[in-house]
C-alpha positions as CSV (number, residue, x, y, z in Angstrom):
1,M,-45.9,-44.7,11.9
2,A,-46.0,-42.4,9.1
3,L,-44.4,-39.2,9.1
4,P,-46.4,-35.5,9.0
5,L,-47.0,-34.4,5.9
6,A,-45.2,-30.9,6.8
7,V,-42.0,-32.9,7.5
8,C,-42.5,-35.2,4.5
9,L,-43.0,-31.8,2.3
10,A,-39.8,-30.1,4.3
11,F,-37.2,-33.0,3.5
12,V,-39.0,-32.8,-0.3
13,V,-38.2,-29.3,-0.1
14,T,-34.7,-29.3,1.4
15,F,-33.6,-32.8,-0.6
16,P,-32.0,-30.7,-4.0
17,A,-30.4,-28.2,-1.6
18,S,-28.8,-30.6,0.5
19,A,-27.5,-32.6,-2.6
20,Q,-25.7,-29.8,-4.1
21,S,-24.3,-29.1,-0.6
22,G,-21.0,-30.2,-2.2
23,R,-20.3,-26.8,-3.7
24,Q,-19.7,-23.8,-1.8
25,S,-20.6,-20.9,-1.4
26,P,-18.9,-17.9,-2.7
27,A,-18.6,-16.8,0.8
28,E,-17.9,-19.9,1.8
29,F,-15.1,-20.3,-1.3
30,K,-13.6,-17.2,-0.7
31,A,-12.8,-17.8,2.7
32,A,-11.1,-21.4,2.2
33,L,-9.6,-19.6,-0.3
34,T,-7.8,-16.6,1.6
35,R,-7.2,-19.1,4.5
36,D,-5.0,-21.4,2.4
37,F,-3.4,-18.2,0.9
38,A,-2.3,-17.2,4.1
39,K,-0.9,-20.8,5.0
40,G,0.7,-20.8,2.3
41,A,-1.1,-24.2,1.0
42,D,-0.7,-24.7,-2.7
43,L,-3.6,-23.6,-5.1
44,A,-2.3,-25.1,-8.2
45,D,-5.1,-27.4,-8.5
46,R,-7.8,-25.3,-6.9
47,D,-10.8,-25.1,-9.3
48,A,-13.2,-22.2,-9.1
49,A,-16.1,-23.7,-11.1
50,G,-19.8,-22.6,-11.0
51,Q,-18.2,-19.5,-8.3
52,P,-18.8,-15.7,-9.6
53,E,-16.3,-14.5,-12.3
54,A,-14.7,-11.7,-9.4
55,L,-14.1,-15.3,-7.3
56,A,-12.4,-17.1,-10.3
57,L,-10.2,-13.7,-11.1
58,L,-9.2,-13.7,-7.5
59,L,-8.3,-17.3,-7.2
60,E,-6.0,-17.0,-10.6
61,E,-4.7,-13.7,-9.1
62,A,-3.4,-15.7,-6.1
63,K,-2.4,-18.7,-7.9
64,Y,-0.1,-16.1,-9.7
65,V,1.3,-14.2,-7.2
66,Q,1.8,-17.7,-5.0
67,A,3.9,-19.1,-8.2
68,G,6.5,-16.6,-7.8
69,R,8.0,-13.2,-9.7
70,E,8.8,-14.0,-13.8
71,P,13.3,-14.4,-13.5
72,G,12.6,-10.7,-15.4
73,D,9.9,-9.0,-13.0
74,E,11.4,-6.1,-10.5
75,K,11.2,-7.3,-7.2
76,E,9.8,-4.4,-5.7
77,T,6.6,-5.0,-8.5
78,H,6.0,-8.4,-7.4
79,V,6.1,-7.4,-3.5
80,A,3.3,-4.6,-5.1
81,F,1.4,-7.5,-6.2
82,V,1.5,-9.8,-3.6
83,R,-0.1,-6.8,-1.2
84,S,-2.2,-6.3,-3.5
85,V,-4.0,-9.8,-3.6
86,A,-3.7,-10.1,-0.1
87,R,-5.5,-6.9,0.2
88,R,-8.0,-8.1,-2.0
89,L,-8.4,-11.6,0.4
90,A,-8.3,-9.6,3.7
91,A,-5.1,-11.9,4.2
92,S,-2.5,-10.0,6.3
93,K,0.0,-8.1,3.4
94,D,3.2,-8.5,5.7
95,G,2.3,-12.5,6.2
96,A,1.7,-12.6,2.8
97,V,4.9,-10.7,1.5
98,E,6.6,-12.8,3.8
99,L,5.8,-16.1,2.2
100,Y,5.6,-15.0,-1.2
101,G,7.8,-12.1,-1.9
102,G,10.5,-14.2,-2.3
103,R,9.7,-16.6,-4.9
104,V,10.6,-16.7,-8.4
105,R,9.6,-18.8,-11.1
106,A,11.8,-21.3,-12.5
107,A,12.4,-20.8,-16.5
108,R,9.8,-21.6,-18.3
109,A,8.2,-21.9,-21.7
110,V,5.6,-19.1,-21.7
111,A,2.4,-20.7,-22.8
112,A,0.4,-17.9,-20.8
113,A,-3.5,-18.3,-20.3
114,Q,-6.1,-15.3,-21.4
115,R,-6.8,-15.5,-17.9
116,E,-3.0,-15.3,-16.6
117,I,-3.0,-11.6,-18.8
118,D,-6.3,-10.9,-16.9
119,A,-5.0,-11.4,-14.3
120,R,-1.6,-9.8,-14.0
121,A,-3.3,-6.8,-15.8
122,A,-6.3,-6.3,-12.8
123,I,-3.5,-6.6,-10.4
124,A,-1.3,-3.9,-11.9
125,A,-4.2,-1.5,-12.4
126,D,-5.2,-2.1,-8.5
127,V,-1.4,-1.5,-7.5
128,L,-1.2,1.7,-9.6
129,Q,-4.9,3.0,-8.7
130,N,-3.9,4.7,-6.0
131,P,-4.0,8.4,-7.0
132,S,-1.0,9.4,-4.3
133,I,1.7,7.4,-5.3
134,S,5.1,9.1,-6.5
135,K,5.7,10.0,-10.0
136,E,8.7,7.8,-9.6
137,K,7.4,4.6,-8.5
138,R,4.1,4.9,-11.2
139,A,7.0,5.5,-13.6
140,R,9.3,2.2,-12.3
141,L,5.9,0.0,-12.1
142,N,4.5,1.2,-15.6
143,Q,8.0,0.2,-16.8
144,D,8.1,-3.0,-15.4
145,L,4.7,-3.9,-16.1
146,R,4.9,-3.6,-20.2
147,L,8.3,-5.5,-20.2
148,T,6.4,-8.0,-18.2
149,S,3.4,-7.8,-20.2
150,D,4.7,-7.6,-23.4
151,Y,6.5,-10.7,-22.3
152,L,3.8,-12.6,-21.7
153,R,1.9,-11.3,-24.3
154,R,4.5,-12.6,-27.2
155,G,4.2,-15.7,-25.3
156,M,0.7,-16.5,-25.8
157,T,0.7,-15.9,-29.9
158,G,4.3,-18.3,-30.1
159,D,6.6,-15.3,-30.8
160,A,10.2,-17.8,-30.7
161,N,12.1,-14.5,-31.1
162,F,10.6,-12.8,-28.5
163,V,13.6,-13.6,-26.4
164,S,15.8,-10.9,-28.0
165,G,16.3,-6.9,-28.0
166,T,14.9,-4.7,-25.0
167,F,12.7,-8.0,-23.6
168,E,15.9,-10.6,-23.7
169,R,15.3,-13.1,-20.6
170,P,18.1,-15.5,-21.1
171,A,16.6,-17.8,-18.4
172,D,14.6,-18.7,-20.8
173,A,16.6,-19.1,-24.1
174,K,16.2,-22.7,-24.0
175,A,12.3,-23.4,-22.7
176,M,11.4,-21.5,-25.3
177,D,12.1,-24.2,-27.6
178,A,9.2,-26.0,-26.4
179,V,6.5,-23.3,-26.7
180,V,3.8,-24.6,-29.2
181,A,0.7,-22.6,-28.2
182,A,-1.3,-22.2,-30.9
183,P,-1.5,-17.8,-31.5
184,I,-4.2,-16.5,-30.0
185,A,-5.4,-13.0,-30.7
186,V,-4.5,-10.3,-27.5
187,S,-5.9,-7.0,-27.7
188,Y,-3.3,-4.8,-27.2
189,F,-2.2,-1.5,-28.9
190,A,0.3,-0.2,-31.4
191,D,1.9,1.0,-28.1
192,G,2.3,-2.4,-26.6
193,Q,-0.6,-1.2,-24.1
194,R,-2.9,-3.3,-23.0
195,N,-6.2,-3.0,-24.4
196,W,-8.7,-2.6,-21.3
197,S,-11.7,-2.4,-22.8
198,S,-11.0,-6.3,-24.1
199,I,-11.2,-7.7,-20.7
200,P,-14.1,-9.0,-19.1
201,P,-16.8,-6.2,-17.0
202,Q,-15.8,-7.7,-14.0
203,V,-12.2,-7.3,-14.0
204,Q,-12.2,-4.1,-15.3
205,P,-9.4,-1.8,-13.4
206,I,-11.1,1.1,-11.3
207,K,-11.0,4.6,-12.9
208,L,-8.1,6.7,-11.7
209,V,-9.2,9.6,-10.0
210,T,-6.8,12.2,-9.7
211,T,-6.9,15.5,-8.0
212,P,-4.7,18.2,-8.9
213,T,-1.6,18.6,-7.1
214,P,-1.7,22.4,-5.6
215,T,1.3,24.7,-6.5
216,P,2.6,25.6,-3.1
217,V,3.1,29.1,-2.3
218,T,5.9,31.2,-1.9
219,T,5.4,33.3,0.7
220,P,7.5,36.7,1.2
221,G,9.4,34.6,4.1
222,A,10.3,31.5,1.7
223,L,13.4,30.4,1.2
224,S,15.0,30.2,-2.2
225,S,16.9,26.7,-1.8
226,L,16.3,24.3,1.1
227,P,18.9,23.8,3.6
228,S,20.4,21.1,4.3
229,A,19.4,19.2,8.0
230,L,22.9,19.4,9.4
231,T,22.0,22.8,10.0
232,R,19.9,21.9,12.9
233,T,17.5,24.9,12.1
234,V,13.9,24.3,12.5
235,Y,12.1,27.2,9.7
236,S,8.3,27.9,9.7
237,L,6.2,26.5,7.2
238,A,5.9,29.3,5.2
239,Q,9.8,29.4,5.0
240,L,9.7,25.7,3.7
241,S,5.9,26.4,1.4
242,S,7.8,26.0,-1.8
243,F,9.9,22.9,-0.8
244,I,6.9,20.5,0.5
245,D,6.8,17.5,-1.6
246,L,3.1,16.9,-1.6
247,K,2.7,13.7,-3.7
248,R,5.2,12.1,-1.1
249,G,3.2,13.1,1.8
250,A,0.3,12.0,0.3
251,E,1.2,8.7,-0.3
252,V,2.6,8.5,3.4
253,A,-0.5,9.2,4.5
254,Y,-2.2,6.9,2.3
255,E,-0.1,4.4,3.5
256,A,-0.9,5.6,7.2
257,V,-4.3,4.9,6.4
258,S,-3.8,1.2,4.5
259,G,-2.2,0.7,8.1
260,V,-5.4,1.6,10.1
261,L,-6.9,-0.9,7.9
262,E,-5.3,-3.9,8.4
263,E,-5.3,-3.7,12.0
264,G,-7.5,-5.7,13.2
265,K,-7.1,-4.5,17.1
266,M,-5.8,-1.5,18.5
267,A,-2.3,-2.3,18.7
268,V,-1.4,-0.1,21.9
269,H,2.4,1.0,22.2
270,R,3.1,0.3,18.9
271,C,2.6,3.7,17.3
272,Y,6.2,4.1,16.7
273,R,6.5,0.9,14.9
274,F,3.4,1.7,12.9
275,V,4.6,5.5,11.8
276,K,7.5,3.5,10.3
277,K,6.2,0.7,8.2
278,A,3.9,3.7,6.7
279,L,7.2,5.4,5.9
280,I,8.6,2.0,4.5
281,D,6.0,1.2,2.5
282,A,5.5,4.2,1.1
283,G,9.3,4.3,0.1
284,V,10.6,7.1,2.4
285,I,12.9,4.3,4.3
286,D,14.6,1.9,2.7
287,A,14.6,-1.4,4.6
288,P,12.8,-4.5,5.2
289,N,11.0,-3.8,8.5
290,P,10.2,-1.3,11.0
291,Q,12.8,-2.6,13.4
292,S,15.2,-2.6,10.8
293,T,15.6,1.2,10.9
294,A,19.2,1.4,12.5
295,I,20.6,1.3,9.3
296,I,19.7,5.0,8.7
297,G,20.2,6.0,12.3
298,L,16.6,5.4,13.8
299,R,16.7,3.3,17.1
300,P,13.9,1.2,16.7
301,N,12.6,0.9,20.2
302,Q,10.2,4.4,21.7
303,A,8.8,7.1,19.4
304,S,10.2,10.0,21.8
305,M,13.8,8.5,20.6
306,F,13.0,9.4,17.0
307,S,13.6,13.8,17.7
308,Q,16.5,12.4,19.9
309,D,18.0,11.1,17.4
310,V,17.6,13.5,14.5
311,Q,18.7,15.9,17.2
312,R,22.3,13.9,17.7
313,H,22.2,12.8,13.8
314,P,20.3,15.8,11.4
315,E,22.0,13.6,8.7
316,I,19.3,11.2,8.7
317,L,16.0,14.0,8.0
318,N,18.7,14.0,5.1
319,K,18.0,10.6,3.9
320,L,14.6,10.8,4.9
321,G,14.1,13.9,2.8
322,Y,11.9,15.8,6.0
323,R,12.5,18.9,7.8
324,R,11.8,19.6,11.1
325,A,9.0,22.6,10.8
326,K,7.7,25.5,13.5
327,M,4.8,25.0,15.4
328,T,4.3,28.3,17.2
329,D,3.0,30.5,14.7
330,L,0.8,27.9,13.0
331,S,-2.8,29.0,12.1
332,D,-6.5,27.5,12.8
333,N,-6.5,26.1,9.5
334,P,-5.8,22.9,9.7
335,S,-4.8,22.1,6.0
336,D,-2.4,24.0,6.3
337,I,-0.4,21.1,8.0
338,P,0.8,18.8,5.3
339,L,-0.2,15.4,4.0
340,G,2.8,12.5,5.7
341,T,3.6,15.1,8.1
342,I,5.0,13.2,11.3
343,F,4.4,14.1,15.0
344,I,6.7,13.1,17.4
345,Y,6.1,13.6,21.2
346,G,8.4,13.1,23.8
347,A,7.9,11.3,27.1
348,Q,5.1,12.3,28.8
349,C,4.0,15.1,26.4
350,G,0.3,15.9,26.8
351,F,-1.5,12.4,26.6
352,A,1.8,10.5,26.3
353,H,1.6,10.3,30.0
354,Y,4.1,7.0,29.6
355,K,7.3,7.2,31.8
356,S,9.7,7.4,28.5
357,A,7.9,6.2,25.6
358,G,6.2,9.2,23.9
359,H,4.1,8.7,21.2
360,A,4.5,8.9,16.5
361,E,1.4,10.0,14.5
362,L,1.0,10.5,10.5
363,A,-1.1,13.7,9.2
364,V,-3.6,11.8,6.7
365,S,-6.6,13.4,4.8
366,R,-9.9,14.5,6.0
367,A,-11.6,11.8,3.7
368,E,-8.9,8.9,4.4
369,Y,-9.7,9.3,8.0
370,E,-13.3,9.1,7.5
371,K,-12.9,5.9,5.7
372,A,-10.5,4.6,8.5
373,R,-13.5,5.6,10.5
374,A,-15.9,4.5,8.9
375,E,-14.6,0.9,8.3
376,K,-13.2,0.7,12.1
377,P,-16.4,1.3,14.5
378,R,-14.5,-0.6,17.0
379,F,-12.1,1.5,17.7
380,H,-14.3,4.8,18.2
381,I,-12.1,7.2,16.2
382,R,-14.2,10.7,17.2
383,P,-15.9,13.0,14.5
384,L,-13.2,15.4,13.5
385,D,-13.7,19.4,14.4
386,A,-13.4,22.3,12.1
387,D,-10.0,23.2,13.4
388,D,-8.6,19.8,13.7
389,V,-5.8,18.2,12.0
390,P,-6.6,14.2,11.3
391,A,-3.7,11.9,12.3
392,C,-3.3,8.4,12.6
393,H,-1.0,5.7,14.2
394,Y,-2.8,2.2,15.0
395,T,-6.3,3.8,15.1
396,C,-6.9,7.5,14.4
397,A,-7.6,11.2,16.1
398,G,-8.2,14.9,15.7
399,R,-5.8,17.4,17.0
400,S,-6.9,20.9,17.1
401,M,-4.6,23.4,16.0
402,A,-4.5,25.2,19.5
403,Y,-3.5,21.7,20.8
404,L,-0.6,21.6,18.7
405,R,0.7,25.0,19.2
406,T,0.6,24.6,22.7
407,Y,2.7,21.4,23.1
408,G,4.5,22.4,20.0
409,K,5.6,26.2,21.3
410,G,9.3,27.3,21.1
411,D,12.5,24.5,19.5
412,S,13.1,22.6,22.5
413,A,9.0,21.9,22.9
414,C,8.1,18.4,23.9
415,L,5.8,17.9,20.4
416,R,7.5,18.2,17.0
417,M,6.7,18.3,13.2
418,Y,8.4,17.3,11.1
419,V,7.3,17.9,7.5
420,P,8.4,16.0,3.7
421,V,10.3,18.2,1.0
422,K,11.5,17.6,-1.7
423,S,15.4,18.8,-2.1
424,S,14.2,21.6,-5.0
């Protein structure tokens, strides 16, 4: 029996589309790339033909990270690359670090492709665009990126002498005998910095927008020098004003919100782990994971243990670069609370009604809070009131200044506040 005309027309119209069904859509391509990257599948032979330039670059970034760090790279920089690529792919950053963080490339003849240079440059820009990153960490990353970029650039141009001097990489000395790459024009400035304008628009780094760091105001009651935490004295924010470490606190806050955005669901009973992870990611705690913080004296279990541990062993606060501050005389201005401040609730303190666990959270900026609120609607993060301090754990919530004063009243209060400080 003859097919109806409409059915025939539909078949003819859909045939070309079905013939091309072998080609993945950009969404399908990225989903497959994310899945394979997350489970450690080899991407070396993956092809991005026909995909948008941004996805092609993302694939190269994933391949670059998956191959491991260059023998002369700092591990910290490579781990930052791994986390950056995982975030771009919407994959687990911790899982990616576990898979790729320890990989090191074998010595090789560096015949780098232009796309490899651009992939690394894009990752570097993404890592360094965080305006809250500390000056020390930025300097370390910049130095390592400069060395490695020069290493790759010289490999591209076939410079057989590039293993000498400042950029010496003994492991690659013999491999360089095999370099046959023809000279390729690479756009670099005289000081060795990459000429970003030569990179295609799709991989241009996001412009770094910085906000001026306010100068701490020295009040009449301010301390002339920061005393050791061993004195166990609790000082007011006014006394500590000239020692607040604004940059490091902002970096802690940035990592806290990044942690919230990584959460697939509210991880109840994991607030202390969350806070310690943010401190590790910001470089405040030198430990491989939140459960390993016993190396500096912090027991890994319940939030209420933080105050107990630093009370018994105050040298922990010296290691962290934090000091406990009084809460009784807090004003009604939430901006008085420094970013990165740690709030620790004791057992059955305020809403932390569990028998012994307590609660932990970090003060963040209002802009970061609103970002988490917009991107995690399932968390039901409530709007802030004018006198609320934005604070995040596995989700975020506002704490009014009156609330903080009430539960933080007195040196033996169940709610305690620890602020980031610098040594001088």
